[in-house]
N, C-alpha and C positions, 0 to 999 in steps of 0.2 A: 937821510932816512926817511922812507915814506911814512906817513902817519897811519895809525890804525883805522880801519873802516868799520862802522857799525851802522846797522839797519839799512845797509844798501842791498841791492839784489843778490850779490854774491854771498853776503853774510846770511841773508835769509835762506838761500838755498843750502848753505853749509848747516844751518840750524836744522833744516829738514833732514840733513844726513845724520843728525844726532850730535852735531857739535854744539856744545853750551855756548850760550850768547857771549859770555865773557871770553870765550877762546876762539870765536869765529874771526875776530879782526886779523890776527897773524896770518891765518890761512887764506883769508880774503886778500891780504896784501900779496901773498905768494902768487895768487891767481892774476892779480893785477900786473905783477911783474912779467908772468908768463904772456900776458896779452901784449904788453910792450915789447917783449922779445919776438912774438909773432910778427909784429909789424916790421920790426928790424930784419928778421929772417926773410919776410916777403919781399922787402925792398932789394935785399942782397939776390935773392933767387931771380927777381926780374931783370936785374943787371946781368946776372951770369947767363940766364936764358936768352937774353937779347943777343949777347955775343956768340952763344952756342948755335942758336937758330940761324943767325946770319951765316955762319960757316956752313951748315948744313944746306940751306937754301942756295948758297953759291954753288955747292957740289951737285945738288939737284939740277940748277940751271945749266951747268956745263954738261951734265950727263944728258939731259934732255936736248940741248942744242947739238951735241955731237951725234946723237941718233938720228936727228933731223937731217944733218948734213950727209951722213953715210950710214946705210944699213948692212953694209958688208959683214957677214956673220963672224968672221974672225975678228975684225975690229970690234964689233958688238960684244963679243965674248970677252975680249981684253978690257973693255970699258966696264963691263958688269964685274969682272974680277977685281977691278981697282976701287970699286965703291966702298965707302966706309960703313961701318956697322950701323950707324943711325940712319944713313941714307938709305941703306938696304931695308931697314925695319919699315920705314915710311913707304917705300916702294912696294914692299911685300903687302902691307895693309891694303894699298890701293889696288894691287893685282887681285886680291880675294874678292874685291867688289866689282870686278869686271864680269861681263856676260859672254861666254861662260867664265866662271872664276878660274884663276890660276893660283895654285897653292903657294907659290913663292918663286924667287929668282932661280932657284934650282930646277924648277919645273920649266923654265923658258927654254925652247928650242930656238936657237939663233938662225937656224936655216929655214924656219917657217916664218913667213912675211906677217902673218895673222898675229903670232906671238910678239914680234917686234913691234907691230903697231899697238899691240895692247901695252907693251913695255913703255912705249913713247907716252901714250895716254896716262898711264900709271904715274910716271915721272912728272909730267905735267900737273896731274891732280895733286901729288904729294907736295910739289913745290907751292902750288897755290894754297893748299890747305895750311901748310906750315907757316906760309907768310902771313896768314890771318888767323893763326892759331890763338884761341883764347887761354888764358891761364887755366891750369887744372885746379879743380876744387881740392883735390887731394895731394897738395904740395907738401914738401918737406916740412915747410912752416906749420902747415895744418897738422901733420902727423905728430909734430913736437908738442904742439898746443894740446892735442887730444890726450897724448901720453901723459902731459903734465896733470891734466884734469883727473885722468884716471888714477895716477899716482897719488895725488892729494886725496881722492875719494878712498883709496885702499888704506892710506895712512890714518885717516880720521875715523874710519869704520872698522878697520880690520878685515874687510871683506873685498872680494873681487867686484869690479863694476858690474851692475846688473841692468839689462835691458829687458823691457816687456814685449810680449807678443802683440803684433797688430791686431790679433783677435781677442784682445784682453776684454773681460766683462767689465772692466771700470770705464770703458768708453774710449773713443778714438783719440781724445785730447789728453788722456792720462799719461803721466811720465813718472818713471821711477825716481827716487831721489838723485841717482846718478845722471839720468837723462836730463833732469831739470838743472842740475849743476853744470853740465855740458852746455845745455841751451843758453843759460844765463851768461856763461863765459863767452860763448860765440856772440852773443848780443853785445858784449863789451867790445868786440872787434868789429861790430857793425854787420854781423851775419845773423839774419833770422830764418830759422827752420822749423818746419812742422815737426811733431813728435815723430812720425814715421821717418822723416829725413834725417833726424838725429840719430834714430837707430841704425839707419842704412849707412850713415857716415861712420859710425863706431865699428859696425860689422866690417866695412870695408878697410877700416884701420887695422883691425884684428887679422883680416885675411892677408894684408900686405906686411904684417909684422915680421922682421928679420927672424929667422930660426935661430935658436941658441945652440 
């Protein structure tokens, strides 16, 4: 059993949320457990992502190489049709960055050499990007951690988490009690964010929250 924590940053942030000093310890311990779970989740996600990315990179490699070998329209059409959903998504993103942009694989005219060349470039760019892709800040581990902080806040205050406006008259460094609790929890996992970045993170989590 973990010992209760008193007068630590988490307990101090909880007290600002209205939690009495003698009751802050157990809630602080719960947040520490959430931090430990975050690290475990992050390690698992990294292992799974490495395996998944390797599969998609191989598919993009094969697709790119096959288009380089032959640009026959019928063969190209069959290769496009065989692409997996994840590979299609990465290529679509890169096609939209072409000049001129192409909306997606469905907009590719396999009889048009310019479109085929754009597809070859997009596949190559997607392959390179995915091979060097950094981890997303908004991982499942991060979403779970933010949800736990929001849940703790709601339970101890009886209110929904509140975030302030970037135009608050209290100054740019001001944080609501919830923002401070989230900020201190993130510091526990080694992540330092400005008040505005904390607000942006929570807004992103709310936008991507599954619909009930």
